[in-house]
N, C-alpha and C positions, 0 to 999 in steps of 0.2 A: 368361275366367279361371276356373279351378275354385274353387269354394267348398264346403267339406265340408258335407253335408246332415246335420249332427249330430242334429237333432231326428228326422228320418226313420229314421236309423240305430238311434238309441236306442229309438225306438218299436217297430221291427221286431225288435230284440234282445229287448226286455222282453215284448212281447205276442204276437209271432208265434212266435219261436224258442223261447219258454219261459224266458227268464232270469228273470223275476220270480217264476214259479212254482218254479224251481230255488231262488231265494233263500228263498222262503217255506218250502220243504222242509227249509233248513238245510244245502244242499249247499255253500254258501259262508259258513261261520259267521264268518269274520274280515272279511268284506266289509261296509264301511260302506254305508248305504243310498244315500248321495249320491255314492259313489265312481265308479259307472258313468258318470254324467253329467259328472263332473269330469274323468275321463280322456279320454272322448270329445271334450270340449270343447277341451282342450289338444292333443289329437293333430290335431283339425280345424285349429286354428290353425297348427299347424307345418306341416301338409301344405299348406295353402292359401297360407301366407305365405313359407314357406321353401324347400319342395321344388317346387311347381308353377312358380314363376318359372324354374326351371333346366331344365324339360322341353324347351323348344324348343332351348336351347343345346346340350343333350345330343343332340338329334336332328341338328342342323346340324353339329356339330363332332365328335361321337362319341368314342369311346376310341381313342386314338392309340397304335400299336404302333411301337417302335423299339428295335432292339438287345436284343430280349428283354424289354423293359419296356413297361408300359402306363401312359400318363398319362390320367387321367380328365378330363372336360370342365371348363372353368373354372367354379369356385364349387362343384363337387361335393364335394371334400374337406372344405372348410369346413362345408357342410351336413351331411355324415355326421359329422364331428367333434361338431357340436352335437346331432345326433339320438342318437348313442351316449351323449354326455354327459348327456342328459336322461333316459336310462334305458330308451329305447323298445325296444332290442334284447332287453333281459331282462325284458320285462313279464310274460311268462308263464314265465319260467326258474325253476328251483328256488332256493329262499331259501337253502339250504345253501351255495350257490356264488355268491351275490350277487344272484340274480333276485328279482323281486318276487312271484312265485308267484301272479299273478292269473289268473282263468279264461282259457282259450283262446279262449272266445267273445268276450271283450272284445278280446283281441289280434287275432282275426280281423276285428273291426270296424275296428280301427286298420290292419290290413293292407290293408283296402279303401281306406282314405283315402290311404295311401302309394302305392298303385297308381294311384288316381285322379289324384294329383298328378304322378307320373311312374313308369310300369311299369318303365322301365329302371333306375331308382334302386331301386326296391322289390325287385326280384327277387334282388338279391345279399343283403340281410339275411334274405330269406325262406328262402334256403338255409342261412344261418348258423343260423337258428332251428331248422330241420329237423335239423341237424347236432347241435345241443345235445341234441335229444330222444333222437337215437340214441346219442350218447356216455352221456347220463345213464342210459339204460335198459340199455345192453349193455357199456359200457366198464369196464375195470378201475379199482380205486380209485386206483392210481398215475396212470393217464391222466386220470381226473377232476381230481386234485389239480394237475396241470400245465396242463390245458387249458380246463377248464369255465369257470372264473371269467372268463378272458380272452375266451373266446366269448360268454359271457353279457353281459359288459360292452360288447362290440363293439369292444374294443381289437384283437382278431384276428377275422377273418371265416372262414367255411367254404365248401367246394365239395363237390359231389357228382360223382364221376368214375365213370361207368358206361360210356358209349357208346364204341365203337371203330369204325374205317372199315369192317371186315368184319362187324361185329355189328349195328349199329343198335339196334332194340328187343329183339333176341334176345341178351340178355346171356349166355346159355348158350354163346355162340361166341366169347366174349372170350378173348384171348391173353395179356394182361398177366400177367406171371410174378412169383411171390414165392418167394424162397428163404429158408430159415431161416438166421439168421446172428447168433451171439452173443446169444441171448435176444431178438433182434428179428427183422426180415426186410429183405431187399433186393429192391426191385421194379424190373422193366424192362418197358416197353411204351409204347404210345401211346394217348391218349384224345382224343376229339374232341367239340366242342360243349359245352365246359366253361364254364358261366356264371361270370363273375368269377374265372376261373382265374389271372388276373395283373391286378394294379391298384396304385394308390399311395394307396389311402385308409387303409391300416393298414400296420404294420410286419411282420406276419406273416400268412400265409394257411395255413390247415389243410384239407388235402384229405382227404375221404373216399373211398377207392379200392377198387373191386372188382378182385381179382386171383385167380389160380389158383396153388396149390402144385404142385410136380412130381408128387406122388403122389396127387392129387386125382381123385376120380371125374369122369367126363365131364359135360357139361351143368351145369345150375344147382345140382346137388347138390355140385358141386366148387368152389363159389365162395367166397371168404373176403373179409372187409372189413377194411381197414387204414386207420390214421390216418397220414398222411405230411405232416409240416409243411414249408413252404417253408424255414424257418430252424429248425435243431434248437435248442431252448431251452437256455439256460445253466442252472447250478445256481440262480441267483436268479430264473429264469423269463424273463429278457430274451432276445430272439432272438440266437442264437449262429451257428454254422457254417452256411453255405449248404447246403441239401440237394440232392440230385442230381435235381431236378425243375424243369422249366422251361416257359415258353410258347414254342411254335415260331412261332406265328402267331395273328392275330385275324381272324375271320370278317367278310366284308363282306355285310350282312344287309339284308333288306327293311325291318325296323323295330327298335325299341329299340336304336338306335345307341349310346346312352350306356352299354349293358351290353356289356362286353368278352366275347365268346364266343371261347374260346381252343382251340387244339390243343396238348395238353400232351404232353411227352416226359418219361418217367421212366427213369433209368438210362443216361444217355449215357456215363457213366464207370464207377464201381463199383457203381452201383445206388442207387436211393433208398431211404433208411432209413424203414421203416414199422412200425407197432405193431399188432398184432392187436386187433380189436374183437369181443368175443364169442368164440365157438369157431372152430376151423379148420373149413373146408367148410361153415360155417353162415352165411355172410355175407349170403344173400338175406333171411334172417329179420331180421337187424339192419338191412339197407338198407330193408326195407320199412317199419320204423318211421320212417325218414327220409323215405321216398318218400311214404308216405300222408299225412304232414303236409304235404308239398309239394304233393301233389294238391289237398288241400283249399285251400291258399293260392293255387294257380294258379286254382282256380275263383273264389276271391274277387278275384283279379287281374282276370278277366273281368268281374266285376261292377263293379270300380273303373274300368276303362277304359269300360265302357258307361255308367257314371254320368256321366263327364265328357263323353262324346259327346252324351249326352242334354241336359245342361246347356247345352252350346254350340250345339245345334240349336235349342233352345227359344229361347235369347237372339237368335240370328240370325232366327228366324221371327217374334219379336215386333218386331224393328227394321226388317227389310228390307220395303220396301212396293213392290208390283209388281201392276199391273192393278187391276180394279175388281171388286167384287161386286155382284150385283144390287141395284138401287136407289141406287147411289152416284152423285154428280154426276160429269160428265166431268172435272172439276178435281181430284177426289179420287183417292186410290189406297189400296188396302187392304194391310195387313200380310199375309205369307205365312200366318200361323197362322189367318187368316180362312177359308182355303180347306179344304174338308172333306178332300181327299186329303193335304194337308199335315198337317192335324190327325190323320188316320189314321197317318201315319208317326210323328208325335211321340208319340201314345198307344201305339203298338207298342213304341217305344223305351222309353218309361217303364214299361209294363206288364212287358215281358220282363225289364228290369233289376231291378224290384221282385221279381218271381217268383224270379229266380235268387238274389237276396239272401236271400230267406226260406229257401230251400233250403240255401244255404251256412251261415247262422247256425244253422239247425236241426241241421245236421251238426257244427257246432263245439260246440253244447250236449251233443250225443251223445258227443263226445269228452270233454268235462268229466265227464259222468255216468259214463262208463266207467272213469274214473280216481279219481273222488272219492266215489262212492256207497260207504257202509259194507257193504251186503249183497252178497255174492259173486254171488248169482243176478241181482240187479239190475244189478250191473256187467257182467255176461255179456250180459244183454239189451241193455244200452246199447252195449256193444261190437259185437254183431251189428247193431244199427240203424246204428252208425257205419259199419260194413263195407258195409252195403246202400246207404247214402246217399253214400258218397264218391265212387264213379265217376259218379253222377248230378250231384253238385256240381260236379265237375271238368269233365265233358264238357258238360252242358247249359249250364253258365254261360259256358264259353268259346265254345261255338257261338253263343249269343246275343250275345256280344260282337262276333263277326264280322258278324252281322246288323245289330245296333245300329249299330256304326260305319260300315257301309255306307249304312245309312239316313241316318246324319248327313251323309255326303257328299251324298246325294241332296237332302236339305232344302236344303243350301247351294247346290244346282244347280251351274253352271259354276264358282263361287267354291270349291265344296268340293273341286274337282279341282286347285285351286291351292294350293300348299304354305303360302302366307303365312297362310291362314285357320286352319291346324291340324287341320282335319277329316281331311285326308289322312294326317297323322301317326298319329292315333288308329286309323284304318283299317289302317295298316301295322303299328303296334305290336301291335294285337290279333291279328294272324294267327298268331302263333307259339304263342299260348297253347292252342289246340286240338291242338298238335304235341307239345310237350315235356311232360316228366313222365308219359309214356305217351300216344300219340295217342288221340283220342276214339273211334276204332274199338276199340282195345285196352280201353278203359274199358267200352265196350258189351259186348264179349266177356266180360270180367270180371263185369259185372253178370249176364249171362245164364248163364254156365256156372259161376261160383263163388258168386254172391251169392244167386240165386233158391232154391238148395237150402236156405238158411236159412229154412225155412218159417215158424216162430214170428215172425221179424222181418218177413217179408213180410206175413203175416196181421195182425200188429199194426199195421203201417203202413196197410194198406187200411182196417182198422177205423177208425183215426184219421181218415182221409179222409172215410169214411162218416159219422162223427160230425159232422164239419164241415158236410156237406152237410145233414144232418138239422137242424142248428142253424139254417142259412140258411132252410131251408123253414119252420121253426117261427117264425121271426121275422116272417113275412108282411109284410115290408118291401118295397113295390112298387119301391124304388130299385134292388134287386138285379135286376130283370127276369127274364131267363131263366137266371140264374146257377145256381140249385140244379138245374134240369133238365139243363142242359149239363154241369155238373160230375158229376152222377150218371150220365149217359150215358158220360162219359169214364172214370170208375171202372168201369163195366161192361165197357167195351172193354179196359181195363187188365187186369182180372181175368181175362178170356177169353183174352187174348193170353199172359198169364202162364201159365195152365194149359196152353195149347198148346205154349209153348216149354219148359216143364218136361217135358212128355211127349216131345217131339222130341229133347231133349238126349241121352236114352239110346237112341234109335232111329234118328234121322236127324240126326247133329250138324250136317251142312252146312247143312240147313234151318234149324236153330236159329241157326247163325252168320249166315246170310242175313238174318234178322230182327233181329239184335242192335241195330244202330244205329237203326232206326226204333223199336224197342222202347224204347231209352233216352229217345229223344225224347218218346214216349207217356207214359213214366214221368214225365218232367221236367214236361211242360205239365199232366198231371193233378195232380201233387203241387204245383206252383207256383200252379195255379189255386185249388186248395182252400186254400193257405196265404194267398193274397190274400184270399179269401172270409173267412177267419177273422180276418185284420187288420181288414177292413171291419166285422165284427161287433164287434170290441173297441172299434174307433174310436166306433161308434155308442153303445155302452155307456158309454164314458168321455167322450164329447163332445169327442174330439180329432181334428179334420180328418176327420170322418166323410164329408162330400160328395166329397172328393178320393178317399178310399180306396174308397168305394162305386163310383165312376166307374171306377177302375182294375180293381177286381174284376170289375165287370159287362163292361167291354170284353174283359178277358182271356177271361172264360168264353165270351162270345159270338163271339169271333173266333179264339181258339186252342183251347179245349177241343172245339170242333166238329170239329177236325182229327182227334180221337181215333178215330173209326170209320174213316176212311181209313187211318190209320197200323195199326189193327188188321188190316185187309184186306191191307195191304202185308206185314205179319209173316206172317199165316196163309196167304196165297194167293201171295204174291210170289217164294217161293224157286224154283220150277221155271223161271220166266222168267229169273231171275238165273243160276241154276247151269247152265241149258242154253243160255246166251247166247254160248258161246265163238266161234261163227262171226262174230258181230258184232265180235269183238276180234282177228280174225286179220289 
C-alpha cells in the first residue's frame, strides 16, 4: 500500500527545486514558515488513507457507461466530495474566487501524491485546475463570476476538448464548428479521448472546447476556445437547462480504468451553447495556458506512479525469500534484495524517480517565479526557463514511469504478471502518460525547434549545471565516487549536441527532428543527475539523510550519466541511418 514520502518530497522541494531560496527572497511573503510541511503532511494522509485504497476497485470495476451517463467506481464520489471539501482543488487557485493562492510548487507536490494514490482519480482534478488557470488568465469578467468559484471549490469539474477522430495531435485539422448566436455561440462536432467528459462526481461539468468559426482562417490560426457547460447555470448559479452536449461512449482502455475517457457529441439538436474565452481565432494561445499546466501535471503524474511502483517493489524484494547467497546455510534463504541484479533494478527505480521529481519541482518553481517576481525582466527569464523545462518535465518523467513500472513487474517476477499484486496495474496505468497532453515525441520536437532558440535560458541552465558539478568536485567527498567526472562529461555532450541541433534546425530540419527524442533524454539525464548531486551536497551540509542521497546521486551518475556520450553520437551521427531507412519499412 502506498505511503506518501512526505519528508523526501519536502526535502526535494525546499533544497533541490529551490523553494527555501524562493522563500528567503520574499517571493512568498504571506507564506508561514511551517505551512509547507503542514500542507504536505495533510495531503499525504489523505492520499494514503482515502484515495489509495480506492485504486484497485477503480481498476477492477472502472467507470460504467449506460444511457449516456457514467457511474464512477464505488467509493469514488465520497472520496472526491471529501477531497473537494478539504480545499485541495483550490490549493493554488486565485484567492479572489475562493482559492487559497498557495504556490504552484506546493500544489505540484500534492498532485504527485494524488497520482501515487490513484492516477485515474487524480487526472480529472488535474484538468480542472488547468481549466481554472485558462479561465482566470483569458476569460471575461462575466464568465469568471459565474464559473471560477465553483471550479475552484471543486463543486464543478472541467475538461479539455481538443482531439477529433481525423485530427489527433494536429488540432489545426479540427472540424468542430462554432456559429455566432445571440451574443454567444452554438457548437456542433465530435471530440474523442475526453478525460472525465462525463461522470457523477459533480452536478455540472464545464468543457473547454476548441472549435472553428465559419469565417476563420485555416489551420491553428483559425481556432477559438469556448466554455461549454453541461448544464446552463440559472441566475442563482445552480445548474439549469441541459446543454446540447453529451457523452456518446466510454473507451475500453489499457489502464486508468477508473477515469472515464469519453467520445463527446456537441450539437445533436440546435447546437451546444458556448461562450468565447479570449478573442476569436486566438484559441490556441488560451489553450496553451491550460495545456502547459497540464503537461507539467502529467510529468508529476509520471513521478507519482513511479514512486508507488518503487515502494511496492522494495517491499516485495525485502519480504520475498528465494535461493541463497554465497556463504548461507542450505536451510536458509535470502530476500530478493540481497541479490546484486535485484538491487540494480531497485536503485534504478529509485534514482530515476527522484531525478524526475527534481526536474518537475524545479519546473513548478519556475512557474511560480514567472508569476510572482516583481521585476519584469526576472519574470521573463523565469518564463523562458519554464518554457525550456516543461517539455523535459513532461516527457522525461513519463518515459521513466514506463521504465520504472516495467522494472517493478520484473522485481516481482512471475507474481508481477499476476493482477492481484498490483504491479501490473501500475505498468498499465503509466503507459498513457507518455501519450496524452502531447506525445513525448511532440515534446522533444517542441524542445528542439521552439525552446533551444531561447539561448539565454539554455545558457543559464547549462551554467547552473556546471556550478553544481564544480561544487561536487570542490567537496572532495569520496562518497561521490565518479559523480563529478561523469556529470561533467554529460554536460559536455549536452552542450555539443545542443550546438549541433541549433545549427541543423536552419539547414537540415529533418536531421534535427531525427535527433529530438534522444536529445530530450540526454537533457533529462544530465539535468536530473546534476540535481540529484545538488540534493546530496545539501543533505551532507544539513546532516539530513546524506548516506542515502549520496548513494542515489552516485548510482545515477555512474549508471545513467555515462549514457550521455552515446546519446550525443545518436543525435549527431544517427540521422542518415534513420532518414535513409525507408527500405526497411517497405
